[in-house]
LUMSELO-983654 format. One record per atom (N, C-alpha, C): residue in one letter; x, y, z. Coordinates in steps of 0.02 Angstrom, whole numbers, plus 32768, in hexadecimal, padded with zeros to 4 digits. Each point is the difference from the previous one (the first is absolute). Example, Ala and Ser with C-alpha at 12.3 -4.5 7.8 and 13.67 -1.06 7.14 Angstrom:
2
A82947EE48186/A7FD3803B8000/A802D803C8000/S7FEE80357FDC/S802A803B8003/S7FD980378025/
// end
This chain:
384
XCF6FD3FA5F6E/X801B801F8025/X8039801D8024/X800A80368002/X8040801F8014/X80107FD78052/X803E7FF27FFD/X80177FE98030/X801780338035/X7FF87FF78039/X8010803A8046/X80447FDA801A/X802580447FE9/X804F7FFA8023/X7FFC7FE78057/X80317FD3801C/X80087FF38038/X805480118017/X8002802D8018/X80478012800C/X8028800A803D/X802F7FB97FE5/X80167FE3802B/X80458029802F/X801380098047/X8039801E800D/X801F7FC4802D/X80357FE57FF8/X80177FC9801A/X80408023801C/X80017FD88043/X803A801A8031/X802B7FBD800C/X8036800F7FEE/X803E7FC58002/X800D7FE97FAE/X80377FD97FE7/X800E7FE67FC0/X80357FC28007/X7FF37FE08034/X801E7FBD7FFB/X7FE27FC47FD4/X80147FC98021/X7FEB7FBC7FE0/X7FAA80117FF6/X7FDA80188037/X7FBE80017FF0/X7FE6803B7FE2/X8021803C7FF8/X7FFC80447FDC/X7FED7FDE7FB5/X80447FD97FE6/X7FF47FF57FCF/X7FE67FCB7FE4/X7FE37FBA8037/X7FC57FE77FE0/X7FB6802D8006/X7FF080298030/X7FD2801D7FFC/X7FFB80247FA8/X8030802A8005/X800380367FBD/X7FF07FD67FC3/X802E7FD07FF3/X7FEF7FC67FC8/X7FA87FEC7FFF/X7FE97FF68035/X7FB67FE68008/X7FD680407FEE/X8015802E8010/X7FE780467FF1/X7FE880117FB5/X804C7FDD7FE1/X800380227FC0/X7FDD7FC67FE3/X7FF87FBA8007/X7FE07FCF7FE0/X7FB27FF07FFF/X7FEF801E8047/X7FB67FF08000/X7FC980147FCB/X8012803A7FE4/X7FCA80257FD6/X800A7FD27FBF/X80397FCF7FE6/X80097FEA7FC7/X7FE67FC9800E/X7FFA7FDA8026/X7FE17FC2800F/X7FBA7FF5802B/X7FEE80278022/X7FBB800A8019/X7FEF804F7FE7/X7FE17FFE7FBA/X7FE7803B7FEE/X7FBC80068006/X7FDE7FED8035/X7FB58007801B/X7FFC802E801F/X8027800A8019/X80078037803B/X7FFA804D7FF4/X7FD380298013/X7FFE803C7FE7/X802A803C8013/X802C7FD5802D/X8040802D8010/X80437FF47FD6/X802280377FF3/X80487FF87FDE/X802480118046/X80497FE28005/X802B80068039/X802F80257FE6/X800C80388023/X802780317FF3/X803A80038031/X80427FFF7FEA/X803B7FF8802D/X800E804F800A/X7FDD802B8033/X8010804F800A/X803D80068018/X800F7FCF802F/X803E8023803F/X80127FD28021/X804B7FED8003/X801B7FCD8032/X803080238030/X80097FF08038/X801A80218049/X80397FD38018/X803A80238006/X80397FE48023/X802880318025/X80277FF88026/X803A801E8019/X803E80197FD7/X80007FCF7FDF/X8038800F7FD1/X7FF980247FC2/X8018803C7FEE/X7FDC80397FC8/X800E7FD77FC1/X80427FF57FF1/X80217FE07FB9/X7FED7FBF800A/X7FF97FCF802A/X7FE67FB57FFD/X7FB0800F7FF0/X7FD680298021/X7FB57FF37FEF/X7FF180157FAE/X802F803C7FE4/X7FFB801B7FB9/X80097FDF7FE3/X80377FCF8008/X80137FC97FD0/X7FCB7FD27FFE/X7FD07FD6803D/X7FDC7FEA800A/X7FBF80187FC7/X7FE880338009/X7FCF802D7FEA/X800F7FEE7FB3/X803B80167FE5/X80117FF97FB2/X7FD77FBE7FE1/X80437FE18038/X7FFB7FA87FF4/X7FB27FF07FE6/X7FD48001802C/X7FC77FF5800D/X7FC480197FDE/X801580477FF2/X7FBE802A7FE6/X7FE1802C8032/X801D80128031/X7FC480258035/X801380517FF7/X7FD3801E7FF9/X800780457FE0/X802080348033/X80037FE58040/X802B802A802A/X80097FF08042/X8033801A8017/X801A7FDC8062/X800280308017/X7FFC7FE68046/X800880228050/X802C7FDC8021/X801B8019802B/X803E7FFE802C/X7FDB7FF68052/X7FB580158003/X7FF47FFE8051/X7FBC7FE67FE1/X7FEB7FCF8024/X7FBF7FE38002/X7FC980288002/X8003802A803B/X7FC580338013/X7FF680247FC6/X802A801D7FDD/X7FFD802A7FCA/X7FCE7FDA7FC5/X80167FB57FF4/X7FD97FDA7FD7/X7FBB7FF3801F/X7FE37FFA8037/X7FC77FF2801C/X7FCF803B7FFA/X8018803F7FDF/X7FE3803A8028/X7FFD801B7FA9/X80127FE97FDF/X7FF880037FAE/X7FBB7FFA7FE9/X7FDD802E7FDD/X7FBF7FF97FE1/X7FE87FD77FBB/X80447FF07FEE/X7FF87FDE7FCE/X801E7FAF7FFC/X7FED7FF18049/X800C7FB38014/X7FDA7FE8801B/X7FDD7FC97FEA/X7FB07FE88008/X80147FB9802F/X80477FF08007/X80047FB78012/X80457FFD8023/X7FFE7FF48030/X805C7FEB8020/X80157FD08015/X80367FE27FD5/X80147FB48006/X804D80138030/X80057FCC802F/X802780058044/X801A7FCD7FEA/X804B80017FE7/X80367FC47FF6/X803D80128020/X7FEA80168041/X8045800A8028/X800B7FDB804F/X802B7FFF801F/X800E7FCB8041/X7FB4800E8024/X7FFC7FBB8025/X7FD380108036/X7FE0803C8029/X804A80168014/X7FF68038803C/X7FEA80397FE4/X7FEC7FFA7FCD/X7FF280507FCF/X7FC07FF47FE3/X7FDA7FC38000/X7FB07FEC7FE6/X7FDC803C801E/X80007FF18050/X7FCA802B801F/X7FEA80407FEB/X8040803A8010/X800A80307FE8/X7FD6801D7FD1/X80237FCE7FC3/X7FF380107FAE/X7FB77FFA8004/X7FEE7FC0801F/X7FA87FF37FDD/X7FD48028801B/X800D80168052/X7FD48026801D/X800480537FDB/X804280147FF7/X7FFB80477FE7/X7FD580037FBC/X80137FC77FD9/X7FDC80017FB5/X7FA77FEE8012/X80017FE38021/X7FA97FE9801C/X7FDD8047801F/X802D80268018/X7FE28046801F/X7FF280377FBE/X80387FEB7FBF/X7FF080217FCE/X7FCB7FE77FC4/X7FE87FE3800F/X7FD67FDE7FE4/X80157FCB7FBE/X80327FF48005/X80257FC17FCF/X7FEF7FB5801E/X7FF97FDD7FBD/X7FEB7FB9800F/X80427FEC800E/X80257FCA802D/X80357FD9801D/X7FFD7FC57FDA/X804B7FFF7FEA/X80117FAF8000/X80467FF78019/X7FFC7FDA8026/X80387FEC8030/X80367FB17FED/X803680118015/X801F7FBC8005/X7FEB7FCB803C/X801D7FD28000/X7FE77FD98036/X805B7FF4802B/X7FDF7FF78038/X7FC77FED8025/X7FF880488011/X7FAA800F8010/X7FE7804D7FFD/X802480288038/X80297FF1802E/X8021802A8034/X80317FD68026/X801E801F8031/X80367FDF8035/X7FDB7FDA8028/X7FB87FFB8015/X7FE17FE38022/X7FB8801B7FFD/X7FD77FCD802E/X7FBE80067FF5/X7FD48046802D/X8035802B8035/X7FE18033800E/X800B803C7FC6/X80497FF17FDC/X7FE8803D7FCE/X7FD17FE17FC5/X7FF67FCF7FEA/X7FDC7FED7FC5/X7FA9800D8015/X800380098051/X7FC080108008/X7FF180507FED/X80328029800D/X8001803B7FED/X7FEB80177FC9/X802A7FDA7FD5/X800780057FB9/X7FAB7FE77FD5/X7FDB7FC08022/X7FD57FE57FEC/X7FB980488017/X800E8023803A/X7FD38033801A/X8004803D7FD3/X803A80167FDD/X8000803E7FD9/X7FEA7FDE7FC4/X800E7FD67FDF/X7FEF7FEC7FBD/X7FAC800B8000/X7FE57FDC8047/X7FC17FED8000/X7FD38041800A/X801880388025/X7FF98041800F/X7FEB80247FCA/X803D80067FD5/X800C801D7FC9/X7FCC7FE57FD5/X7FEA7FB47FE0/X7FDF7FF67FE3/X801C7FF87FBE/X80377FED8007/X802180097FB6/X801C7FA87FF7/X800C80077FCB/X800B7FAB7FE5/X804F7FE78008/X80087FBE801D/X80417FFD801D/X80067F9F7FEE/X80417FF17FF6/X80117FBC7FF0/X80407FF18025/X80117FCF8007/X803B7FEC8016/X80227FBF7FCD/X8040800F7FE3/X80117FDD7FD8/X80127FBB7FFF/X7FE27FD6802D/X80097FAF7FFA/X7FF37FE77FB9/X80207FEF7FE0/X80027FF77FB0/X7FFA7FC47FF5/X80257FD88023/X7FF77FA07FF5/X7FA07FE97FF4/X7FE580358021/X7FB17FEA7FFF/X7FE17FFB7FB8/X802F80327FC9/X7FE180097FB6/X802D7FD77FC7/X803F7FD68026/X80147FC37FD9/X7FB67FDA7FEE/X800A7FE17FBC/X7FD37FF47FEA/X7FE67FAA8015/X803A7FE28023/X7FFB7FAD801E/X7FDF801E8034/X802580248023/X7FD080188058/X7FCB800C8002/X7FE3803B7FCB/X7FC380087FF5/X7FCD7FD67FF8/X801A7FC77FC8/X7FC87FCA7FF2/X7FFB7FCC8047/X80458002801C/X7FFD7FDF803F/X7FC280168043/X7FFD80457FFD/X7FDC8020802C/X7FBB7FE57FE2/X7FDE800E7FB5/X7FC37FEB7FF4/X7FFD7FC18012/X80217FB47FFB/X7FF87FCB8007/X7FF27FF6804B/X800D80208035/X7FFA8002803B/X7FBE8021800A/X7FF180417FE8/X7FCE801E800F/X7FB97FD47FDA/X800D7FDD7FD0/X7FD37FC77FD3/X7FDC7FD18038/X80437FFD802C/X7FE87FC28028/X80187FAD7FF4/X802F801A7FCA/X801F7FC27FDE/X802B7FD48030/X802E802A8036/X80127FD1802B/X7FF07FD18038/X7FB380298005/X7FE17FDC803E/X80138027804B/X7FFF7FE68035/X8012800C803D/X805880087FF9/X801680418009/X805080018011/X80217FF4802A/X803C7FBF8019/X80107FF5802A/X8043801E8014/X803780127FBD/X80398022800A/X800B80337FCC/X801F8030800F/X802C802F7FDD/X803D800D8018/X802F7FF97FD3/X80458012800E/X802080137FD4/X803A8028800F/X801E80357FC7/X804B80138014/X8022800D7FDB/X805380168009/X801C802F7FD4/X802C801A8011/X801480387FCF/X80487FFD802B/X80347FF17FC9/X802F7FF58011/X8036802A7FC7/X804280288018/X802980267FE7/X80487FE38027/X803D801B7FE3/X803F80098025/X802780287FE5/X7FF580497FFF/X802180347FF0/X802480158041/X7FDC8007804B/X802B8016802C/X802D7FD68025/X80167FC77FE4/X802D7FD48025/X80428018800F/X801480327FD5/X8049800D8017/X800C80348036/X80207FF68033/X800080308042/X801B80337FE9/X802780097FD0/X801A80507FF8/X7FD8802C7FD6/X7FBC7FE27FF9/X7FCC80297FD7/X7FF78039802D/X7FF280367FF4/X7FFB80448034/X7FB77FF68001/X7FDB8029801F/X7FB280198013/X7FFA80437FF5/X7FC180247FE3/X7FF88030800E/X800880257FA9/X7FE280357FED/X7FFC802C7FCF/X7FE67FD87FB8/X7FFC80277FC6/X7FE77FDD7FD1/X80297FB47FF2/X7FC17FDA7FF0/X7FF27FC57FEB/X80177FDA8033/X80198014803F/X800C7FC08039/X7FD88027802E/X7FCA803B8001/X7FDD8006803D/X7FD27FD0801E/X7FF57FBC7FD3/X7FE37FD38024/X80197FE28030/X8040800A8008/X80377FCB803B/X7FF0803F8034/X7FE880378000/X7FFC802F8038/X7FC67FFB8027/X7FF37FFC803F/X7FC07FEE8012/X7FDB80458013/X802080398002/X7FE680327FFE/X7FDF80267FC0/X80137FED7FCC/X7FF17FFF7FC1/X7FC37FD27FF5/X80047FC48005/X7FED7FC17FE5/X7FB57FF58039/X801580028049/X7FD27FF18031/X80037FB17FF4/X800F7FD17FDD/X800F7FCD801F/X802D7FE37FB9/X801C7FB47FF5/X801E7FE07FD2/X7FCD7FCD7FBF/X80127FD6800E/X7FE67FC77FBE/X7F9F80018021/X7FF9800B803F/X7FC17FFE800A/X7FE2802B7FD4/X800B804A8004/X7FD580327FE6/X800880077FBB/X80587FD57FE6/X800080197FB6/X7FF17FC27FD8/X80037FC2801B/X7FE47FC27FD3/X7FC97FE58021/X80077FF0804E/X7FAB7FE6800F/X7FDB80227FF9/X800580428000/X7FC4802C7FDF/X7FCC7FE27FD3/X802D7FF87FC3/X7FD57FEB7FC9/X7FE87FB98011/X80237FDA801B/X7FDD7FC28002/X7FC37FF18035/X801280358035/X7FBE800A8037/X7FC2801E7FD4/X800380307FDC/X7FD5802D7FD5/X7FD57FCB7FCE/X80297FD37FE2/X7FDE7FDA7FD3/X7FE67FC88029/X80117FE8802C/X7FEF7FC3802C/X7FB08017800F/X7FF98049801E/X7FD080298027/X7FBF7FF97FBC/X801C80267FDB/X7FD280037FBD/X7FE37FC07FE7/X80297FCD8009/X7FD37FB27FE4/X7FE77FE48026/X80227FFF8056/X7FD97FCE8025/X7FEB801E8040/X800480528009/X7FDA80158024/X802680208053/X7FE28004802C/X803280248023/X80357FD3802C/X803080268028/X80357FCC801F/X7FF080188039/X7FEC7FCE8040/X7FE880248042/X80377FEB8035/X80327FE87FF7/X802F7FF28025/X80387FDB7FE7/X803D80218020/X80487FE37FDF/X80367FEA8031/X80357FE77FF2/X802F7FCD8035/X803780117FBA/X80318026801B/X803280187FDC/X805C7FFF8029/X80187FF07FD7/X805980058007/X8019802F7FCB/X802B80278029/X802580317FC1/X805A7FFC801B/X8025800A7FCE/X80437FF8800D/X802680387FDC/X803680258020/X8036802C7FD4/X80347FE88007/X801F7FE87FD0/X80377FCB8000/X803580317FF6/X800780427FE5/X803580258013/X7FF1803D8021/X800C80078046/X7FF0801D802B/X801680497FF6/X803880147FDE/X802280487FFD/X8016800B7FB4/X7FE5803E7FD7/X80177FFB7FD5/X801F80597FFA/X802180177FDB/X801580507FF0/X7FBF801A7FD8/X7FFA803C8021/X7FD2802A7FF5/X8016803B7FB8/X7FD77FF87FC1/X8011802B7FCF/X800080418010/X7FC280128032/X7FF9804E800F/X8020801A803F/X80157FCA8035/X801E80278033/X80407FE67FFE/X80217FDF7FE6/X803E7FFC7FFB/X801C7FCC803A/X7FD57FDA801E/X80177FD1802E/X7FDD7FC67FFD/X80297FD58027/X7FDD7FB08005/X7FCE8002803D/X7FCD7FFC7FE4/X7FBE7FFB802D/X7FDA7FC58007/X7FDF7FEF802F/X7FCB7FC88012/X7FDE7FFC7FC0/X7FE57FB97FE8/X7FD580027FC7/X7FC97FDC802C/X7FC280267FF3/X7FC880028024/X7FC27FD67FC5/X80137FED7FD2/X7FC67FE57FDF/X800E7FC27FF9/X7FBA7FCD7FEC/X80007FB88006/X80207FE77FBD/X803B7FD97FEF/X801C7FDA7FCB/X7FDA7FD27FF5/X7FE37FD78022/X7FD37FB57FF6/X7FC48016802F/X7FCF7FD77FF8/X7FBA80028024/X7FE87FC47FDF/X7FE17FDD802D/X7FE37FB68001/X7FAA80198040/X7FCC7FE77FE3/X7FCF7FFD8017/X7FC07FD97FF6/X7FDD7FEE8035/X7FCF7FD67FFB/X7FC5802D800D/X7FBF7FF57FE1/X7FCF80208010/X7FB27FD48002/X7FCA801B8015/X7FC87FE97FE2/X7FC680377FD9/X7FE57FE37FD1/X7FCB80337FDE/X7FC77FF48030/X7FD5803D7FE3/X7FBB7FEF802C/X7FD57FC57FDE/X80187FEB7FC8/X7FD87FD67FEB/X801A7FA7800F/X802D8012803A/X80147FC48024/X80477FDD7FDB/X800980117FB9/X80417FE37FEE/X8039802B8028/X80357FC87FE4/X8043801F8032/X802980167FCE/X802D803C8019/X8031801E7FC9/X80567FEE8020/X8024800A7FD1/X803D7FDF7FF7/X803280327FDC/X801E80278016/X801C80317FCA/X804D8006801F/X8030801D7FC0/X80358000800E/X802E80307FDA/X802A80348019/X801380237FC9/X804A800D8011/X804080067FF1/X804C80148009/X803280127FCD/X801B80228010/X8032801B7FBD/X80407FEF8018/X7FF47FB9801C/X80437FD48012/X7FF57FB77FE3/X7FD77FEF7FC2/X800A7FC37FE1/X802A80037FBE/X80277FEA8002/X804180147FD9/X7FEB7FC77FAF/X7FF480287FD5/X7FF57FE17FAE/X7FBC80197FED/X7FCF8027803C/X7FBD80227FE4/X800980338000/X7FF5802E7FD9/X7FEF803E7FE8/X7FB6802D8012/X7FE17FD17FEF/X7FAC80248015/X7FD37FC37FF5/X80187FD0802D/X7FB27FB17FF8/X7FCD800D8025/X7FCB80137FED/X7FD180158034/X7FC97FBE7FC5/X7FE27FDB803C/X7FDA7FD47FF8/X7FC68004801C/X7FCC7FE67FEF/X7FCB7FF0802F/X7FD97FAA7FF0/X7FDC7FEF803B/X7FE57FC67FEE/X7FAD80028026/X7FDE7FE27FF0/X7FBA800A8015/X7FDA7FB28009/X800C7FEF802E/X7FDA7FB98013/X7FAA7FFA8009/X7FD97FE97FD1/X7FB98005801E/X7FEA7FB07FF4/X7FCA8000801C/X7FD77FA97FFB/X7FF77FED7FC3/X8004801E7FC9/X7FE97FF27FC7/X804080157FBE/X802880218018/X802680237FD6/X804680268017/X80327FF47FE1/X8044801D801C/X800380337FD3/X8033803B8008/X801D802D7FD2/X803A800D800D/X803780107FD9/X8041800D7FFD/X802480367FE3/X8012802F8010/X801D80317FC4/X8040801E801F/X8035800E7FCC/X8049800E8007/X800880337FD6/X801E802C8022/X8014804F7FDC/X802F7FE47FC2/X801B7FDD800E/X803A7FEE7FBD/X7FE57FE27FDA/X7FC87FF18000/X7FD77FD07FD1/X7FB180337FE1/X80088042800B/X7FC3802A801D/X7FB47FFA7FCB/X80187FDA7FC9/X7FC080037FE4/X7FD37FB27FEF/X80267FDA802E/X7FE07FBF8014/X7FEC7FF38047/X7FBA7FEA8001/X7FE17FE18045/X800B7FB58000/X80157FE88033/X7FFA7FB98003/X7FBA7FFF801E/X7FE47FCE7FE9/X7FBB7FD58014/X7FF47FCB8019/X7FEA7FF48030/X7FF97FB38019/X7FB97FE98029/X7FDE7FE17FB9/X7FAC7FF98011/X7FF17FA78012/X7FEA80148042/X80097FB8800C/X7FB07FE57FE1/X7FD0801D7FD5/X7FD37FEC7FEA/X800E7FDE7FBC/X802F80117FE4/X80057FED7FBD/X800C7FB78003/X7FF57FD67FD9/X7FFD7FB47FE3/X80497FEE801F/X7FF27FC48031/X80377FDE8026/X80497FEF7FCA/X7FE47FE87FB8/X80517FF77FF0/X801A803B7FD8/X7FE3803C7FFC/X801180367FE9/X801180368041/X7FE57FF78033/X800F8032802F/X804B7FF28016/X800A805A800D/X8055800D800E/X800F80457FF1/X8034800F8017/X801280598001/X800680157F9D/X7FCE802F7FF9/X8013801F7FB9/X801280358014/X801280237FC3/X802B80358001/X7FCF80297FCC/X7FDD803D800A/X7FE0802F7FDE/X801D80307FE3/X800580077FC1/X802F80327FE5/X7FD3803E8004/X80008029801B/X7FC38031800E/X801280477FC5/X7FEB7FEA7FB7/X801C80377FE4/X7FDB80027FC4/X7FAA7FE2800A/X7FCE7FFB7FC9/X7FE9804A7FF0/X7FF7801F7FD4/X7FF380367FF0/X7FB280058007/X7FDB800A803F/X7FBD80028001/X80007FFF8055/X7FBB80138001/X7FE880178050/X800C7FC8802B/X80107FC87FE6/X80057FC18026/X803C80138028/X8038801A7FF6/X80438009800F/X7FFD803E8014/X80018015803E/X7FFB80578004/X803F80117FEF/X7FD380447FE1/X803180367FD0/X802B7FE17FC6/X7FFB7FD47FF8/X801B7FD07FB3/X7FEC801C7FD3/X7FB880087FF0/X7FE580237FBF/X800C803E8000/X802B80328010/X801C803D8000/X80447FF47FE1/X80127FC17FF8/X80507FFE7FF1/X80017FE37FAB/X802B7FCE800B/X80197FE67FB9/X7FD47FC67FF5/X80067FD37FD0/X7FE77FD07FDB/X80007FB28047/X7FD37FE27FF0/X80147FCA803E/X80487FDB7FF2/X80097FEE803A/X804D7FDC8008/X80308027801B/X7FF3803E7FF1/X804380347FFE/X8002801D804B/X803280018032/X7FFF80158037/X801380467FFD/X7FE68017803F/X80188043802F/X802E80128029/X800280228017/X803E7FFE803E/X7FF0801D8038/X802880198035/X7FF580148036/X7FF180498001/X800D801F7FC3/X7FF6804F7FF9/X7FB87FFE7FFD/X7FD47FCE7FD9/X7FC780247FF2/X7FD57FFB803B/X800D7FE2803E/X7FE28009803D/X7FE580468006/X803D80267FFD/X7FE9803B8020/X7FDE80297FC0/X800D7FEB7FCB/X7FBB80207FC9/X7FBF7FE1800B/X80067FBF801F/X7FB17FFC8013/X7FF48023803B/X802A800E802D/X7FD880268035/X7FF580537FF4/X802E80127FE5/X7FEA803E7FD8/X7FAA7FF37FDF/X800C7FE47FDE/X7FB57FEB7FC2/X7FC37FEA802E/X80057FE7803F/X7FDD7FFA8039/X7FD0802E8023/X804E80318007/X7FE48037802E/X7FE680337FCF/X800C80097FBD/X7FDC80367FED/X7FB77FDD7FDD/X800E7FC5800F/X7FB57FE77FE7/X7FD5800C8046/X801B7FF4803D/X7FDD801B8033/X7FF1804D8001/X802B802F7FE7/X7FDF80497FFC/X7FC77FFC7FDC/X7FFF7FD07FCA/X7FD480117FC1/X7FB87FE3801D/X80067FC88041/X7FC57FD18011/X7FE1802A803F/X803C80188033/X7FEC8016803A/X7FFF7FC4803F/X80167FD17FE1/X80197FC68016/X805A7FF28015/X800A801A8037/X804C7FF78013/X801B7FC67FEA/X803C800C7FE0/X80187FB47FF2/X802D80038044/X80057FC78006/X80367FE18042/X803E7FEA7FF2/X803780018024/X7FFE80118041/X7FF480498016/X7FD680148016/X7FEE804E8024/X80338001803E/X800280388019/X802B80068046/X7FE37FD3802B/X7FC080118000/X7FE57FCC8040/X80027FBC8002/X7FFA7FEE7FB5/X80287FB47FF6/X80457FF2800E/X802E80317FF0/X803A7FED8012/X7FF780068050/X7FF280248028/X800A800C8037/X7FFD7FBA8026/X7FC87FC97FE7/X7FF77FBC800B/X80457FE48001/X802E80017FD6/X80477FE18003/X8033801A8028/X7FF7804F8012/X801880268020/X80007FDA8050/X7FC780088012/X7FEC7FDD803F/X801A7FA3800B/X80007FE07FCF/X80277FC18007/X8050800D7FFC/X801680347FE0/X804B800C8002/X801380128051/X7FD780298022/X80148016803F/X7FF47FC9801C/X7FCD7FC3800A/X80107FE3802B/X80247FBA7FFA/X801F80047FC2/X80387FCE7FEA/X80398018802F/X800F803E7FF4/X803E8023802C/X7FF57FF08044/X7FC680128014/X7FF17FFB804D/X7FFB7FB28006/X7FE97FD17FEF/X80197FB3800E/X80357FF18014/X802580157FB3/X80517FFE7FFD/X802E800A8050/X7FE68043800F/X8025802A8039/X7FEF7FD2804A/X7FAD7FF98000/X7FED7FD98055/X80057FC47FE3/X80097FE87FD8/X800A7FAB7FF8/X7FBC7FEF800B/X7FCA800B7FED/X7FBB7FFA8013/X7FD07FFE7FCB/X7FC77FDA8003/X7FCF80017FC6/X7FCE80508007/X7FFD80107FCD/X7FE480528003/X7FC9800B7FDA/X7FCC80128012/X7FB380077FD4/X7FF9804D7FF1/X80037FDD7FB2/X800B80547FD2/X7FBB80258011/X8014804B8014/X7FBB80267FFA/X7FE07FFE7FD1/X7FC480248015/X7FD080097FC9/X800080397FE0/X7FFF80257FD3/X800D803B7FCE/X7FCE802F8009/
// end
């Protein structure tokens, strides 16, 4: 059967632009059952010389320097948004209005109000949509989800997660502009909460259900930074660190921490789930392993065990598509898995998650966290 081309138009060419492009190139090699062939049709960015170089490197057929032209092109099926958060809403709404599928980097928007507009736009247009919360697709994380869904943990009591980095400690690091837009509140909307904790929250909701209420504190350690775009020293509006507690709908307790001021940690993302019968622990630095403690094991051999999630079988999510047993895959594969699931959703008519509506749940928690930190009170998370 001849495969149907799915023509991608990507906006942005930074870190995530490379990660997504690699996934588009790899997906049909490792997930050949799809009836779609992904085609890198166009990439868009403001700097014409740089975007042309990117297109040549990654194999995009054409370039644009205005996203408005990209979303109107008849030879584009899906628009992939890999730009700062303040641009997500306008591009997504315009793409949906032009009948394009929309893939959007996380977090979905600057805030829940914008996210609701985006949800309404894609649902009104009836176009496929998904948000790039890629950690769901790391096989060890997906295996943890299966164990939870199978009821192996029993009643869940605790979910805790942390995401630690150290790259903004220097006070002379500027804010704003390419690569440093995450430090500019007008471009990012928030700091570590929207950048790092968003991943933790998405995974937590996916595994353990809705978060009903939160109590948070944030801190901005460097209060002013030089701004690359204005040429002035300006106040810093993003959170450098965020810690919050919460309660899930199932009665379990949440404990989350994120910072860019943990010297020695570049990307330490861990989560742990404690249930009545079993506990699970995962560490991004050892991403192919899932730590499991099963209380029902025989006493003399009961203890934490490290499950090497590399078996070439459906028992280990996605791994039957890769190498022989025992060989690990990396961070990049999580994006390939996400594209594969998106394509499968197109085939079956069952949308792959997280959709824009799914990601709205995370956005509502993020807004509640910032409100709690501002008011120094517990905040209930609104219904989506």
